[in-house]
C-alpha positions in Angstrom: 128.8 111.6 -29.4 132.0 112.4 -28.2 133.6 111.3 -25.0 135.2 114.3 -24.1 138.7 112.6 -22.9 139.8 115.9 -22.1 138.0 119.1 -20.1 135.3 118.2 -17.7 131.5 117.2 -17.3 131.1 118.4 -13.8 128.5 120.8 -15.6 126.0 118.2 -15.9 125.8 117.9 -12.0 124.2 121.0 -11.1 122.5 119.4 -8.1 125.8 117.9 -6.9 127.8 121.2 -7.2 125.0 123.0 -5.2 125.2 120.5 -2.7 128.9 120.3 -2.1 129.2 124.4 -2.4 126.1 124.1 0.3 128.5 121.2 2.4 125.7 119.1 1.3 127.1 116.5 -1.0 126.3 113.0 0.4 128.7 111.1 -1.9 131.2 111.5 -4.5 130.0 111.4 -7.9 132.6 109.5 -9.5 134.7 106.5 -7.5 138.0 104.9 -8.6 139.0 101.4 -7.0 142.6 99.8 -6.8 141.5 96.1 -6.5 145.3 94.9 -6.2 148.3 96.8 -6.5 149.9 94.0 -8.0 150.7 93.8 -11.8 151.6 91.5 -14.5 153.3 94.2 -16.5 156.0 96.7 -14.8 155.7 99.7 -17.6 158.8 101.9 -18.1 157.0 105.0 -17.8 154.7 103.2 -14.7 153.4 106.1 -11.9 153.0 104.2 -9.4 156.4 102.1 -9.4 157.3 103.8 -6.0 154.8 102.1 -4.1 155.7 98.4 -4.5 152.9 97.3 -6.2 151.6 95.4 -3.4 148.0 95.1 -1.2 144.9 93.4 -2.3 141.1 94.1 -1.4 140.3 90.9 0.9 137.8 88.7 -1.5 134.3 89.4 -0.8 134.7 93.2 0.3 134.9 94.5 -3.0 131.3 93.6 -3.5 130.2 94.6 -0.1 131.7 98.2 -1.3 129.6 98.0 -4.3 126.4 97.9 -3.0 127.2 101.0 -0.3 128.5 103.0 -3.0 124.5 102.6 -5.1 122.8 102.9 -1.1 124.7 106.4 -1.1 124.4 107.5 -4.9 127.3 107.0 -6.3 127.1 107.7 -10.4 130.2 106.2 -11.9 132.8 103.8 -10.7 135.9 102.7 -12.5 138.5 99.9 -11.6 141.1 100.6 -12.3 144.2 102.0 -9.7 147.9 100.8 -9.1 148.0 97.6 -10.4 146.1 95.3 -13.1 142.6 94.9 -11.9 141.6 92.2 -13.6 144.0 90.3 -11.2 142.0 90.3 -8.2 139.0 88.0 -8.4 136.0 89.7 -7.5 136.8 92.2 -10.1 134.5 91.0 -13.2 132.0 90.1 -10.5 131.8 93.4 -9.4 131.8 95.1 -12.5 128.6 93.4 -13.3 127.3 94.3 -9.7 127.8 97.4 -10.0 125.3 97.7 -13.6 122.9 95.5 -12.0 122.7 98.3 -9.1 122.3 101.5 -11.6 126.4 102.2 -10.8 127.6 103.1 -14.4 131.0 101.3 -14.4 134.4 101.1 -16.4 137.2 99.1 -16.4 141.3 100.3 -17.2 143.0 97.1 -18.1 146.7 96.2 -20.3 143.9 93.8 -21.1 146.3 90.5 -21.3 144.3 88.4 -18.7 140.9 88.8 -20.3 139.1 85.1 -20.9 136.7 84.0 -23.3 134.1 84.0 -20.1 134.4 87.8 -19.7 133.7 89.3 -22.7 129.7 89.3 -22.7 130.1 90.7 -18.9 131.9 92.9 -20.2 130.0 94.1 -23.0 126.6 94.1 -21.3 127.8 95.8 -18.5 131.0 98.5 -19.1 130.3 102.1 -20.4 133.6 101.5 -21.1 136.9 100.3 -21.3 140.2 101.5 -21.7 143.3 99.2 -22.5 146.7 100.6 -21.9 148.7 99.5 -25.1 151.8 101.7 -25.5 153.7 99.5 -28.2 153.6 99.1 -31.7 155.2 95.6 -32.1 155.8 92.2 -30.2 159.9 93.6 -29.6 158.5 97.2 -28.5 155.8 95.7 -26.0 158.3 93.3 -24.4 160.5 96.4 -23.6 157.9 99.1 -23.0 155.5 96.9 -20.9 158.5 94.8 -19.6 156.6 91.2 -20.1 157.2 88.9 -22.2 156.3 89.9 -26.1 153.4 87.2 -26.3 151.0 89.3 -24.2 151.4 91.7 -27.2 149.6 89.3 -29.8 147.0 88.3 -26.5 146.0 92.0 -26.3 145.5 92.4 -29.8 143.1 89.2 -29.7 141.2 90.3 -27.4 140.3 93.6 -28.3 139.0 92.0 -31.6 137.2 89.3 -29.2 135.6 92.0 -27.4 134.5 94.2 -30.3 133.2 90.6 -32.2 130.8 90.5 -28.7 130.1 94.1 -28.6 128.9 94.0 -32.6 126.8 90.6 -31.6 125.4 91.8 -28.7 124.2 95.1 -29.9 126.1 96.6 -26.8 126.8 100.4 -26.5 130.7 99.8 -24.4 132.9 102.3 -25.8 136.2 100.6 -26.4 139.3 103.0 -25.9 142.9 102.7 -26.2 145.4 104.6 -24.6 149.2 104.9 -25.5 151.8 106.7 -23.2 154.2 108.6 -25.7 157.5 108.3 -24.9 160.6 108.0 -27.4 161.2 104.4 -26.8 157.7 103.7 -28.6 157.1 106.9 -30.5 157.7 105.6 -33.9 155.1 103.2 -33.4 152.5 105.7 -32.7 150.9 106.3 -36.0 151.6 102.1 -37.0 149.6 100.9 -34.0 146.4 103.7 -34.2 145.9 102.4 -37.7 146.4 98.9 -36.3 144.0 99.6 -33.5 141.0 101.2 -35.9 141.3 97.9 -38.0 140.3 96.4 -34.6 137.9 97.7 -34.3 138.4 100.3 -31.5 136.1 103.5 -31.2 139.2 105.5 -30.6 143.2 105.9 -30.0 144.4 108.4 -27.5 148.1 109.2 -27.8 149.0 110.7 -24.0 151.8 112.3 -23.3 153.8 111.0 -20.3 154.1 113.4 -17.4 157.2 113.6 -14.8 156.2 112.6 -11.4 158.4 113.6 -8.5 158.6 109.9 -7.1 158.8 108.3 -10.6 161.8 106.2 -10.8 161.4 106.7 -14.9 162.8 109.7 -16.6 162.7 111.0 -20.3 165.9 111.1 -21.6 164.9 113.0 -24.7 162.5 115.6 -26.0 159.7 114.5 -28.8 160.3 117.2 -31.0 156.7 119.6 -32.1 157.6 118.8 -36.0 157.3 114.9 -34.5 153.5 116.0 -32.5 152.5 117.7 -35.4 152.9 115.2 -38.1 150.9 112.8 -35.9 148.2 115.3 -35.1 148.0 115.8 -39.0 147.6 112.1 -39.8 145.5 111.4 -37.0 143.2 114.0 -38.2 142.8 111.8 -41.9 143.1 108.6 -39.6 139.7 109.9 -38.2 136.1 109.6 -38.6 132.6 108.8 -37.6 133.6 105.5 -36.3 137.0 106.2 -34.8 139.0 108.7 -33.1 142.6 108.8 -33.1 143.2 111.5 -30.3 146.9 113.1 -29.8 146.5 115.3 -26.3 148.5 118.2 -26.8 150.6 119.6 -24.2 150.5 123.2 -25.9 147.9 124.5 -24.2 148.4 122.9 -20.4 150.2 124.2 -18.1 150.8 123.8 -13.8 149.7 127.5 -12.7 146.5 127.6 -11.5 143.7 130.5 -11.5 142.2 129.0 -8.2 143.6 128.5 -4.8 140.6 125.9 -3.9 140.9 122.9 -5.4 137.2 122.3 -5.5 137.2 119.0 -7.2 137.9 116.9 -4.5 134.2 116.0 -3.7 133.5 115.0 -6.4 136.3 111.9 -7.3 138.0 109.7 -4.4 140.5 107.1 -4.9 140.3 103.5 -2.8 143.7 101.8 -3.4 144.5 98.8 -2.8 144.9 99.1 0.9 141.8 100.2 1.8 142.9 103.8 1.9 140.3 106.8 0.8 142.4 109.2 -1.1 141.0 112.8 -1.6 143.4 112.7 -4.3 144.6 110.6 -6.3 148.2 111.9 -7.5 148.9 112.5 -3.6 148.9 109.2 -2.4 152.4 109.5 -0.6 151.0 112.0 1.5 148.8 110.5 4.1 147.6 113.6 5.2 145.5 112.9 2.1 144.0 109.8 3.6 140.2 110.5 4.4 140.1 106.8 6.3 140.4 103.2 5.7 137.5 101.1 4.4 138.7 97.7 6.0 138.3 99.6 8.9 135.3 101.3 8.8 132.5 102.4 6.0 132.8 104.6 3.6 129.6 106.4 4.6 131.3 106.9 7.9 134.4 107.8 6.4 132.4 110.4 4.0 131.0 111.8 6.9 133.7 112.3 9.0 136.1 115.1 10.2 139.2 113.4 8.8 137.8 113.8 5.3 137.7 117.3 6.1 141.0 117.1 7.0 142.5 115.7 4.2 140.8 117.7 1.6 141.9 121.2 4.0 145.4 119.5 3.7 145.6 119.7 0.2 144.1 123.3 0.0 146.0 125.1 2.4 149.3 123.0 2.4 150.1 121.5 -0.7 151.2 124.4 -3.8 148.0 124.3 -6.2 151.0 125.3 -9.1 153.2 122.1 -8.3 150.3 119.7 -9.8 150.5 118.1 -12.9 148.9 119.7 -15.9 146.9 116.8 -16.5 145.5 116.4 -12.9 142.1 115.5 -13.2 140.6 118.2 -10.9 141.7 121.6 -13.1 139.1 121.5 -15.6 136.5 120.8 -12.6 138.4 123.3 -11.2 138.3 126.1 -13.5 134.8 125.5 -14.3 134.1 125.6 -10.3 136.1 129.2 -9.7 134.9 131.0 -11.7 131.1 130.0 -10.6 132.2 130.9 -7.1 134.4 134.1 -8.5 132.9 135.4 -12.0 135.2 137.2 -14.1 132.6 139.4 -15.8 130.5 142.0 -14.4 126.8 141.5 -14.0 125.6 138.2 -13.9 122.3 138.2 -13.5 121.9 139.6 -16.8 121.9 136.6 -18.5 
């Protein structure tokens, strides 16, 4: 069964779509939390280096939020964000609590800080885990992740241990790995994909670096189409029923938008390490996109506030959609919902 890493899954939520268009959506479908802005790595390409890597949730607050999300009907919760989520004391407990309350829960991590006592909790509770693993040797890892080279082997061992735990517990967790392709690591991509397959990962996703106006890192050389085409060919050969090697091509991506309204904003919410609730993950630098702050008000009150509507209106009225990143997480959702509201074919009732 496909995890559909590209595209969207909003079509599986027709009631929420109807509620959104009617102004009656009681909660987002998907919430992402950044437990801390601090990270044990300082990856070369990190989009969030301009945020300063600071701030964190006070102990216990994330657990309170998880209970509130469950009461409101939030369907999925991802621990990721601007820093390394496993640096926060509450993250593992919050994962277990989310699962117990019926929320699908996931974790995005560099994987270097996982401990033996974590693996059973992760295997039993997570729908998926995604390791950010962007280098193919100890030396390359130290360069790209800007950390000590020993972490390379730690992450390998932790993926191996999680796979062993998955098998032992007959868990359904999807073990994914992501590799941001930059000139500094491109020559390791194929070798690393083979390594991740041998470790028992379910997929290895090669994702292109997309420049951001607020990112300090700039790509100094273009990766050729010939390199990408060859990697795609090799990736297909390595993929089988148990492992997907995915090279996420940029050929069909564009910043041009057919829509002038971002409908996806109400379905996905991001909460940063300072408690600010954003209507768009990619516009954290714009404080007018903040819906409210969970350190000051309940999430339910924020969701029902006028400020939430103002933040969404700001994006739709003041931000040029064609300036958004090509891989924006709302983009395919918006294409789908725009077509529903503005059909490009005639006679839609003749189904």
